[in-house]
C-alpha positions as CSV (number, residue, x, y, z in Angstrom):
1,M,0.1,0.1,0.0
2,K,2.8,2.4,0.8
3,K,4.5,1.6,-2.5
4,L,1.2,2.5,-4.3
5,V,1.0,5.8,-2.5
6,L,4.7,6.7,-3.2
7,I,4.0,5.7,-7.0
8,L,0.9,7.8,-7.3
9,L,2.7,10.9,-5.5
10,S,5.6,10.6,-7.9
11,V,3.3,10.5,-10.9
12,F,1.5,13.6,-9.5
13,L,4.7,15.5,-9.1
14,L,6.1,14.5,-12.5
15,M,2.8,15.7,-14.2
16,G,3.0,18.9,-12.2
17,S,6.6,19.5,-13.4
18,F,5.6,19.0,-17.0
19,A,2.7,21.4,-16.6
20,G,5.2,24.2,-15.6
21,C,7.5,23.8,-18.7
22,S,5.6,25.9,-21.1
23,T,7.8,28.5,-23.2
24,D,4.8,31.0,-23.5
25,S,6.1,32.8,-20.4
26,D,5.2,36.5,-19.8
27,N,8.1,38.9,-20.5
28,G,7.3,40.6,-17.2
29,D,7.3,37.5,-15.1
30,S,10.0,37.7,-12.4
31,G,9.9,33.9,-12.1
32,D,8.3,33.7,-8.8
33,N,5.3,32.1,-10.2
34,G,5.5,29.1,-12.7
35,S,9.2,28.7,-11.8
36,Q,9.4,25.6,-14.0
37,E,8.6,27.5,-17.2
38,K,11.5,27.7,-19.6
39,I,13.6,31.0,-20.1
40,V,13.3,31.7,-23.8
41,I,16.4,33.1,-25.7
42,G,16.0,34.3,-29.2
43,N,18.6,33.6,-31.8
44,L,18.7,35.4,-35.1
45,Q,21.1,33.9,-37.7
46,D,21.5,33.5,-41.4
47,L,20.8,29.9,-42.0
48,S,20.1,30.0,-45.8
49,G,22.0,32.9,-47.2
50,A,25.5,33.6,-48.2
51,T,26.8,33.7,-44.6
52,S,24.8,30.7,-43.5
53,V,28.2,28.7,-42.5
54,W,28.7,31.6,-39.9
55,G,25.0,31.3,-38.7
56,E,24.9,27.6,-38.3
57,A,28.3,27.8,-36.4
58,V,26.8,30.5,-34.0
59,K,23.7,28.5,-33.6
60,N,25.6,25.3,-32.8
61,G,28.0,27.0,-30.3
62,A,24.9,28.6,-28.5
63,E,23.1,25.4,-28.3
64,L,26.0,23.6,-26.9
65,Y,26.3,26.0,-23.9
66,A,22.5,25.8,-23.4
67,D,22.8,22.0,-23.1
68,L,25.5,22.6,-20.5
69,V,23.4,24.9,-18.5
70,N,20.4,22.7,-18.6
71,A,22.3,19.6,-17.6
72,N,23.5,21.6,-14.4
73,G,20.0,22.4,-13.4
74,G,19.3,25.5,-15.6
75,I,18.9,28.8,-13.9
76,N,17.2,28.6,-10.5
77,G,15.7,25.4,-11.7
78,R,14.4,26.9,-14.9
79,E,15.8,25.4,-18.2
80,V,16.8,27.7,-21.0
81,E,15.4,27.3,-24.5
82,I,16.9,28.8,-27.6
83,I,14.4,29.6,-30.3
84,T,16.2,30.3,-33.7
85,Y,14.9,31.9,-36.7
86,D,16.5,32.2,-40.1
87,I,16.9,35.9,-41.2
88,K,18.0,34.9,-44.7
89,L,20.8,37.6,-44.6
90,D,17.9,40.2,-44.8
91,P,17.6,43.0,-42.3
92,Q,13.8,43.2,-42.6
93,E,13.6,39.4,-42.0
94,A,15.7,40.1,-38.9
95,L,13.2,42.8,-37.6
96,N,10.3,40.6,-38.2
97,A,12.0,37.6,-36.4
98,Y,13.0,40.0,-33.5
99,N,9.4,41.1,-33.0
100,R,8.1,37.7,-33.1
101,L,10.6,36.5,-30.6
102,V,9.8,39.3,-28.1
103,D,5.9,39.5,-28.7
104,Q,4.9,35.9,-29.3
105,D,7.8,33.7,-28.0
106,K,8.5,36.0,-24.9
107,A,12.2,36.0,-25.2
108,V,14.0,37.9,-22.5
109,A,17.3,38.3,-24.6
110,V,18.3,37.7,-28.1
111,I,21.5,36.2,-29.7
112,G,22.4,38.6,-32.6
113,P,24.3,37.5,-35.9
114,P,27.9,38.5,-36.9
115,L,26.3,41.0,-39.4
116,S,26.7,44.7,-38.7
117,N,24.0,45.9,-41.2
118,V,21.5,43.7,-39.3
119,G,22.6,45.1,-36.1
120,L,22.2,48.7,-37.3
121,S,18.5,47.8,-38.2
122,L,17.8,46.0,-35.0
123,A,19.2,48.8,-32.7
124,P,16.1,51.3,-32.7
125,V,13.6,48.5,-32.5
126,A,15.3,46.8,-29.6
127,A,15.4,50.0,-27.9
128,A,11.7,50.4,-28.2
129,K,11.0,46.9,-27.1
130,G,13.5,46.8,-24.2
131,V,14.9,43.3,-24.9
132,P,18.7,43.1,-25.4
133,V,20.7,41.7,-28.3
134,V,24.2,40.2,-27.7
135,G,26.0,39.9,-31.0
136,S,29.3,40.1,-32.8
137,F,28.6,42.9,-35.1
138,I,31.8,44.9,-35.2
139,D,30.6,48.2,-36.6
140,P,30.9,50.6,-33.5
141,R,27.6,52.3,-34.8
142,V,25.6,49.2,-33.8
143,T,26.5,49.8,-30.0
144,L,27.2,53.6,-30.0
145,N,25.0,56.5,-30.8
146,E,26.5,59.6,-32.8
147,D,26.8,61.4,-29.4
148,G,28.9,58.5,-27.9
149,T,26.3,57.3,-25.5
150,P,25.4,53.4,-25.9
151,Q,22.5,52.0,-28.0
152,S,20.5,50.9,-25.1
153,Q,19.9,47.2,-26.0
154,M,22.8,46.4,-28.2
155,F,25.8,44.5,-26.8
156,L,29.1,43.6,-28.5
157,M,31.0,40.6,-27.2
158,Q,34.2,40.9,-29.3
159,P,36.4,43.8,-30.1
160,S,34.8,46.3,-32.5
161,S,36.4,47.1,-35.8
162,V,38.1,50.1,-34.2
163,Q,39.5,47.9,-31.3
164,Y,40.5,45.2,-33.6
165,A,42.5,47.6,-35.8
166,E,44.2,49.2,-32.9
167,I,45.3,45.8,-31.5
168,V,46.9,44.9,-34.8
169,S,48.4,48.4,-35.2
170,D,49.9,48.4,-31.7
171,Y,51.3,45.0,-32.3
172,A,53.0,46.1,-35.5
173,L,54.5,49.0,-33.7
174,N,55.4,47.8,-30.3
175,E,56.0,44.1,-30.8
176,V,57.3,43.8,-34.5
177,G,58.9,47.1,-34.5
178,V,57.5,48.6,-37.8
179,K,57.7,52.3,-38.1
180,N,57.0,52.9,-41.7
181,M,53.8,51.3,-42.8
182,A,51.7,51.4,-46.1
183,V,48.1,50.5,-46.5
184,L,46.2,49.0,-49.4
185,Y,42.6,48.5,-49.1
186,D,39.2,48.4,-51.2
187,Q,37.7,51.8,-50.7
188,S,34.3,50.5,-51.8
189,N,34.3,48.0,-48.8
190,S,32.9,49.5,-45.7
191,F,34.3,46.6,-43.7
192,A,37.7,47.4,-45.0
193,V,37.4,51.3,-44.5
194,S,36.1,50.7,-40.8
195,Q,39.3,49.0,-40.0
196,V,41.9,51.0,-42.0
197,V,40.9,54.4,-40.8
198,P,41.6,53.5,-37.0
199,F,44.5,51.6,-37.9
200,M,46.3,54.5,-39.6
201,E,45.2,57.1,-36.8
202,Y,46.3,54.8,-34.0
203,F,49.8,54.0,-35.9
204,E,50.5,57.7,-36.5
205,A,49.3,58.8,-33.0
206,N,51.8,56.4,-31.5
207,G,54.9,57.3,-33.4
208,G,54.6,55.5,-36.7
209,T,54.4,56.9,-40.2
210,I,52.0,55.9,-42.9
211,V,54.3,56.2,-46.0
212,A,51.7,55.3,-48.6
213,E,47.9,54.9,-48.8
214,E,46.8,53.1,-51.8
215,V,43.2,52.0,-52.8
216,Y,41.3,50.0,-55.3
217,K,37.6,49.1,-55.8
218,A,35.6,46.0,-55.8
219,G,36.2,43.8,-58.9
220,D,39.8,45.1,-59.5
221,K,42.2,42.3,-60.2
222,D,45.6,44.2,-60.9
223,F,47.2,46.0,-57.9
224,K,50.6,46.0,-59.3
225,V,50.6,49.9,-59.8
226,Q,49.8,50.4,-56.3
227,L,52.2,47.8,-55.0
228,N,55.0,49.5,-57.0
229,K,54.1,52.8,-55.3
230,I,54.3,51.3,-51.9
231,K,57.7,49.6,-52.7
232,E,59.0,53.1,-53.8
233,A,57.8,54.7,-50.7
234,G,60.0,52.5,-48.5
235,A,57.4,50.8,-46.6
236,E,58.6,48.2,-44.0
237,A,55.2,46.5,-43.8
238,L,51.8,46.5,-45.6
239,Y,48.3,46.7,-43.9
240,V,45.7,44.9,-45.9
241,P,42.2,44.5,-44.1
242,N,40.7,42.9,-47.2
243,Y,38.7,40.0,-48.4
244,V,40.3,36.6,-49.1
245,Q,40.5,36.8,-52.9
246,D,41.9,40.2,-52.8
247,L,44.6,39.1,-50.4
248,I,45.5,36.2,-52.6
249,I,46.0,38.6,-55.5
250,T,48.1,41.0,-53.2
251,I,50.5,38.2,-52.1
252,Q,51.0,37.0,-55.8
253,Q,51.5,40.4,-57.3
254,A,53.7,41.7,-54.4
255,E,56.0,38.8,-55.3
256,Q,55.9,39.7,-59.0
257,V,56.9,43.4,-58.3
258,G,59.6,42.4,-55.6
259,L,57.7,43.9,-52.7
260,D,59.1,41.8,-49.8
261,V,57.6,43.1,-46.6
262,A,55.6,41.9,-43.8
263,M,51.8,42.0,-44.0
264,F,49.2,42.7,-41.4
265,G,45.5,41.9,-41.7
266,G,42.3,40.6,-40.4
267,L,40.5,37.3,-39.9
268,D,40.5,36.7,-43.6
269,F,44.1,35.5,-43.1
270,A,42.9,32.8,-40.5
271,P,42.6,29.1,-41.7
272,P,42.1,28.0,-44.3
273,F,43.7,30.9,-45.9
274,V,47.1,29.4,-46.7
275,T,45.5,26.3,-48.4
276,L,43.8,28.6,-50.9
277,L,47.2,29.9,-52.3
278,S,48.6,28.1,-55.3
279,D,51.7,27.5,-53.2
280,P,51.0,27.5,-49.4
281,S,54.6,28.7,-48.7
282,Q,53.6,32.0,-50.3
283,G,51.9,32.7,-47.1
284,D,54.8,34.1,-45.3
285,N,55.6,37.0,-42.9
286,I,51.9,37.6,-42.3
287,Y,50.3,38.7,-39.0
288,F,46.7,38.9,-37.9
289,A,44.6,38.7,-34.8
290,N,42.1,35.9,-34.0
291,N,39.6,35.6,-31.2
292,Y,41.0,32.4,-29.8
293,S,43.9,29.9,-29.7
294,D,43.7,26.2,-30.1
295,E,46.4,26.0,-27.4
296,E,44.3,27.7,-24.6
297,P,43.1,25.4,-22.0
298,Q,39.6,26.7,-21.9
299,L,38.9,25.5,-25.5
300,V,39.8,21.8,-25.0
301,E,36.5,20.5,-23.3
302,V,34.3,22.8,-25.5
303,R,35.9,21.6,-28.6
304,E,35.6,18.0,-27.7
305,A,31.9,18.5,-26.7
306,F,31.2,20.3,-30.0
307,V,32.9,17.6,-32.0
308,E,30.8,14.9,-30.2
309,K,27.5,16.7,-30.6
310,F,27.9,18.0,-34.2
311,G,30.5,15.7,-35.7
312,E,32.8,18.5,-37.0
313,E,35.4,20.8,-35.7
314,P,34.2,24.2,-34.4
315,I,35.2,27.2,-36.5
316,N,35.6,30.8,-34.9
317,K,32.0,31.7,-35.0
318,A,31.0,28.7,-33.0
319,Y,33.0,29.8,-30.2
320,L,31.6,33.2,-30.5
321,G,28.1,31.7,-30.3
322,Y,29.1,29.7,-27.2
323,D,30.3,32.9,-25.5
324,K,27.3,35.0,-26.5
325,M,25.1,32.3,-24.8
326,M,27.4,32.3,-21.8
327,I,27.2,36.1,-21.5
328,I,23.3,36.0,-21.6
329,V,23.2,33.2,-19.0
330,E,25.5,35.0,-16.7
331,A,23.3,38.1,-17.0
332,L,20.1,36.0,-16.3
333,K,21.8,34.6,-13.1
334,N,22.6,38.0,-11.8
335,A,19.5,39.8,-13.0
336,E,16.9,41.1,-10.3
337,E,14.2,39.4,-12.3
338,I,13.8,37.5,-15.5
339,T,12.8,40.5,-17.8
340,G,14.3,42.2,-20.7
341,P,15.1,45.5,-18.7
342,A,16.6,43.6,-16.0
343,V,18.9,41.4,-18.3
344,T,20.0,44.7,-19.9
345,A,21.0,46.0,-16.5
346,A,23.0,42.8,-15.7
347,L,24.7,42.8,-19.1
348,E,26.1,46.2,-18.3
349,N,27.7,44.6,-15.3
350,I,29.3,41.6,-16.8
351,D,32.9,41.5,-15.5
352,N,35.9,39.1,-15.8
353,L,33.8,36.4,-17.3
354,Q,36.2,33.6,-18.7
355,G,34.8,32.7,-22.2
356,T,36.4,30.6,-24.9
357,T,37.5,33.7,-26.7
358,G,39.0,35.6,-23.6
359,V,38.2,37.3,-20.4
360,I,35.0,39.3,-21.0
361,T,34.1,42.6,-19.3
362,I,31.3,44.7,-20.9
363,S,31.7,48.5,-20.5
364,P,28.4,50.2,-19.5
365,E,29.6,53.4,-21.2
366,T,30.0,51.7,-24.6
367,H,28.3,48.2,-24.5
368,Q,31.6,46.9,-25.9
369,P,34.2,44.6,-24.4
370,L,36.7,46.4,-22.2
371,G,40.3,45.3,-22.3
372,L,39.6,42.1,-24.4
373,S,42.8,40.8,-25.8
374,M,43.2,38.9,-29.0
375,V,45.5,36.0,-30.1
376,M,48.1,37.3,-32.5
377,Y,49.2,34.8,-35.3
378,K,52.1,34.8,-37.8
379,I,51.9,32.8,-41.0
380,E,55.5,31.5,-41.6
381,N,56.2,29.6,-44.7
382,G,52.6,28.4,-44.9
383,E,52.4,27.4,-41.2
384,Y,50.4,29.3,-38.5
385,L,52.4,30.2,-35.4
386,D,50.6,31.3,-32.1
387,L,52.3,34.4,-30.9
388,G,50.1,34.8,-27.7
389,R,47.5,37.4,-26.7
390,H,47.9,41.1,-27.0
391,V,46.0,44.2,-26.0
392,P,47.1,47.7,-26.1
393,E,47.6,49.6,-22.8
394,S,45.1,52.1,-23.9
395,H,42.3,49.5,-24.0
396,K,42.7,48.3,-20.4
């Protein structure tokens, strides 16, 4: 008889726990009532457009961290649930999906895509709705208004294009010892321009000289005139914040004109760049900054878990997705209540959070990371060499 009572009691409790697992939670619910309801986190990614590889990686990284949180009891006993929408590389699709996440799905925070144009579109809508977006959109305008105040609901969790350019510029000056730098960039590419301007400003403000500034436009295939001018200017190194195909042309044509100098650039130099060269050994004396290092201990378990779950090695964006979710979860743990405004307030106080991509502190003044270092790499004879983390003193 006692066994029967215990069985019936267990069934009753189990049914009660299922009844509390609805995702249709009120955005203003502090969690005091219906404490078993899942906490909904939105996720806006391109899953079918030209950057779908990035979107899938962010999605998978975020889901991996959500699995870890739920396996360890959730947040105050509540599981987290990620609801993902395909934005199809379209800002309007992103706006529609954001509104659906907030109004229908009752999301209290949203994982944003690595797409600055989408972030720019989301900023005013998110400000009106009061539900924060944590993304990797590196255009500073996504997180900062023209007057320097932060966009109220937009948060960046990796260095902005300005911060990234300054990290590389500082390394060239103070670690490699370059004093005379040239730049070559696609003037029609806002991504390139957003990096080259702060790079040059930082380089000259800290004692370096820009001896040549050469440009081209999208579709150009012959840079030999510009490269010869750079050679004649006596440049010790060349900064090229350009896309992969343009970098391949630059390396090949620099060799043709006899320009043998170090090159500095962005993440387009990251693997598998050297395998795209006709001869991988042409990838030589090249420096760039990456978000993470395979040699850092915090990546080992994450990489192993990722491979086990998805059957493939994680790329850069997967680690960013993992860290985006980690930041949101940390904010949820520290929020006074589970609401959009409370999560926003907690995001402004993220401090010394160890992620896969570094130790993350969010500045409440800029909604950008404060003092976040990046891992410098050198490509030498087709091989990637880890040079360790670097951050300028001015970023600390």
